[in-house]
Jmol script that loads the backbone (N, CA, C; Angstrom):
load data "model"
ATOM      1  N   PHE A   1       0.839  -1.207   0.000  1.00  0.00           N
ATOM      2  CA  PHE A   1       0.000   0.000   0.000  1.00  0.00           C
ATOM      3  C   PHE A   1       0.869   1.251   0.000  1.00  0.00           C
ATOM      4  N   VAL A   2       1.831   1.290   0.923  1.00  0.00           N
ATOM      5  CA  VAL A   2       2.710   2.461   1.010  1.00  0.00           C
ATOM      6  C   VAL A   2       3.539   2.604  -0.263  1.00  0.00           C
ATOM      7  N   GLU A   3       3.885   1.474  -0.876  1.00  0.00           N
ATOM      8  CA  GLU A   3       4.670   1.537  -2.107  1.00  0.00           C
ATOM      9  C   GLU A   3       3.941   2.312  -3.194  1.00  0.00           C
ATOM     10  N   SER A   4       2.615   2.200  -3.223  1.00  0.00           N
ATOM     11  CA  SER A   4       1.844   2.910  -4.241  1.00  0.00           C
ATOM     12  C   SER A   4       1.541   4.343  -3.831  1.00  0.00           C
ATOM     13  N   HIS A   5       1.933   4.710  -2.600  1.00  0.00           N
ATOM     14  CA  HIS A   5       1.738   6.078  -2.109  1.00  0.00           C
ATOM     15  C   HIS A   5       3.049   6.583  -1.506  1.00  0.00           C
ATOM     16  N   PRO A   6       4.034   6.906  -2.361  1.00  0.00           N
ATOM     17  CA  PRO A   6       5.358   7.300  -1.852  1.00  0.00           C
ATOM     18  C   PRO A   6       5.316   8.547  -0.993  1.00  0.00           C
ATOM     19  N   GLU A   7       4.253   9.353  -1.116  1.00  0.00           N
ATOM     20  CA  GLU A   7       4.164  10.556  -0.287  1.00  0.00           C
ATOM     21  C   GLU A   7       4.080  10.213   1.196  1.00  0.00           C
ATOM     22  N   LEU A   8       3.618   9.014   1.512  1.00  0.00           N
ATOM     23  CA  LEU A   8       3.543   8.615   2.919  1.00  0.00           C
ATOM     24  C   LEU A   8       4.938   8.507   3.521  1.00  0.00           C
ATOM     25  N   THR A   9       5.892   8.025   2.728  1.00  0.00           N
ATOM     26  CA  THR A   9       7.258   7.934   3.218  1.00  0.00           C
ATOM     27  C   THR A   9       7.825   9.320   3.461  1.00  0.00           C
ATOM     28  N   ASN A  10       7.531  10.252   2.550  1.00  0.00           N
ATOM     29  CA  ASN A  10       8.003  11.621   2.713  1.00  0.00           C
ATOM     30  C   ASN A  10       7.377  12.275   3.932  1.00  0.00           C
ATOM     31  N   TYR A  11       6.103  11.999   4.179  1.00  0.00           N
ATOM     32  CA  TYR A  11       5.424  12.562   5.338  1.00  0.00           C
ATOM     33  C   TYR A  11       6.106  12.122   6.627  1.00  0.00           C
ATOM     34  N   SER A  12       6.499  10.876   6.706  1.00  0.00           N
ATOM     35  CA  SER A  12       7.083  10.356   7.933  1.00  0.00           C
ATOM     36  C   SER A  12       8.394  11.061   8.248  1.00  0.00           C
ATOM     37  N   ILE A  13       9.044  11.603   7.212  1.00  0.00           N
ATOM     38  CA  ILE A  13      10.307  12.305   7.421  1.00  0.00           C
ATOM     39  C   ILE A  13      10.061  13.765   7.789  1.00  0.00           C
ATOM     40  N   LYS A  14       9.109  14.399   7.118  1.00  0.00           N
ATOM     41  CA  LYS A  14       8.951  15.845   7.230  1.00  0.00           C
ATOM     42  C   LYS A  14       7.915  16.272   8.265  1.00  0.00           C
ATOM     43  N   ARG A  15       6.999  15.379   8.623  1.00  0.00           N
ATOM     44  CA  ARG A  15       5.829  15.790   9.391  1.00  0.00           C
ATOM     45  C   ARG A  15       5.824  15.204  10.794  1.00  0.00           C
ATOM     46  N   LYS A  16       4.934  15.735  11.610  1.00  0.00           N
ATOM     47  CA  LYS A  16       4.711  15.191  12.949  1.00  0.00           C
ATOM     48  C   LYS A  16       3.904  13.899  12.851  1.00  0.00           C
ATOM     49  N   PRO A  17       4.002  13.030  13.850  1.00  0.00           N
ATOM     50  CA  PRO A  17       3.229  11.772  13.812  1.00  0.00           C
ATOM     51  C   PRO A  17       1.738  11.995  13.629  1.00  0.00           C
ATOM     52  N   GLU A  18       1.200  13.045  14.247  1.00  0.00           N
ATOM     53  CA  GLU A  18      -0.231  13.320  14.108  1.00  0.00           C
ATOM     54  C   GLU A  18      -0.579  13.616  12.654  1.00  0.00           C
ATOM     55  N   GLU A  19       0.276  14.387  11.994  1.00  0.00           N
ATOM     56  CA  GLU A  19       0.017  14.722  10.597  1.00  0.00           C
ATOM     57  C   GLU A  19       0.199  13.498   9.711  1.00  0.00           C
ATOM     58  N   LEU A  20       1.147  12.635  10.085  1.00  0.00           N
ATOM     59  CA  LEU A  20       1.327  11.400   9.335  1.00  0.00           C
ATOM     60  C   LEU A  20       0.074  10.544   9.423  1.00  0.00           C
ATOM     61  N   ALA A  21      -0.515  10.471  10.620  1.00  0.00           N
ATOM     62  CA  ALA A  21      -1.738   9.684  10.800  1.00  0.00           C
ATOM     63  C   ALA A  21      -2.862  10.233   9.929  1.00  0.00           C
ATOM     64  N   LEU A  22      -2.975  11.562   9.874  1.00  0.00           N
ATOM     65  CA  LEU A  22      -4.004  12.178   9.036  1.00  0.00           C
ATOM     66  C   LEU A  22      -3.742  11.882   7.558  1.00  0.00           C
ATOM     67  N   ALA A  23      -2.480  11.943   7.161  1.00  0.00           N
ATOM     68  CA  ALA A  23      -2.138  11.673   5.768  1.00  0.00           C
ATOM     69  C   ALA A  23      -2.469  10.232   5.399  1.00  0.00           C
ATOM     70  N   ILE A  24      -2.167   9.309   6.311  1.00  0.00           N
ATOM     71  CA  ILE A  24      -2.477   7.901   6.058  1.00  0.00           C
ATOM     72  C   ILE A  24      -3.981   7.706   5.963  1.00  0.00           C
ATOM     73  N   ALA A  25      -4.722   8.334   6.878  1.00  0.00           N
ATOM     74  CA  ALA A  25      -6.181   8.214   6.859  1.00  0.00           C
ATOM     75  C   ALA A  25      -6.745   8.747   5.546  1.00  0.00           C
ATOM     76  N   ALA A  26      -6.212   9.875   5.085  1.00  0.00           N
ATOM     77  CA  ALA A  26      -6.678  10.457   3.826  1.00  0.00           C
ATOM     78  C   ALA A  26      -6.343   9.537   2.653  1.00  0.00           C
ATOM     79  N   ALA A  27      -5.147   8.955   2.683  1.00  0.00           N
ATOM     80  CA  ALA A  27      -4.748   8.059   1.601  1.00  0.00           C
ATOM     81  C   ALA A  27      -5.609   6.805   1.592  1.00  0.00           C
ATOM     82  N   ILE A  28      -5.918   6.282   2.779  1.00  0.00           N
ATOM     83  CA  ILE A  28      -6.778   5.099   2.862  1.00  0.00           C
ATOM     84  C   ILE A  28      -8.172   5.430   2.339  1.00  0.00           C
ATOM     85  N   ALA A  29      -8.691   6.597   2.721  1.00  0.00           N
ATOM     86  CA  ALA A  29     -10.014   7.007   2.253  1.00  0.00           C
ATOM     87  C   ALA A  29     -10.023   7.135   0.727  1.00  0.00           C
ATOM     88  N   ALA A  30      -8.974   7.737   0.171  1.00  0.00           N
ATOM     89  CA  ALA A  30      -8.893   7.887  -1.277  1.00  0.00           C
ATOM     90  C   ALA A  30      -8.758   6.514  -1.943  1.00  0.00           C
ATOM     91  N   HIS A  31      -7.978   5.629  -1.321  1.00  0.00           N
ATOM     92  CA  HIS A  31      -7.771   4.290  -1.860  1.00  0.00           C
ATOM     93  C   HIS A  31      -9.076   3.505  -1.853  1.00  0.00           C
ATOM     94  N   ALA A  32      -9.902   3.755  -0.840  1.00  0.00           N
ATOM     95  CA  ALA A  32     -11.182   3.059  -0.717  1.00  0.00           C
ATOM     96  C   ALA A  32     -12.261   3.700  -1.589  1.00  0.00           C
ATOM     97  N   GLY A  33     -11.935   4.856  -2.172  1.00  0.00           N
ATOM     98  CA  GLY A  33     -12.888   5.522  -3.042  1.00  0.00           C
ATOM     99  C   GLY A  33     -13.913   6.350  -2.298  1.00  0.00           C
ATOM    100  N   LEU A  34     -13.604   6.764  -1.082  1.00  0.00           N
ATOM    101  CA  LEU A  34     -14.542   7.563  -0.288  1.00  0.00           C
ATOM    102  C   LEU A  34     -14.409   9.041  -0.629  1.00  0.00           C
TER     103      LEU A  34
END
end "model"
wireframe off; spacefill off
backbone 0.3
color backbone group
């Protein structure tokens, strides 16, 4: 999953854990088509 969303790796480097969680949630929602 993360491989298809390389921005998640960048987030983990540049962002706070809370923002990473939000980014992951948004990516999952987009992946699920919500």
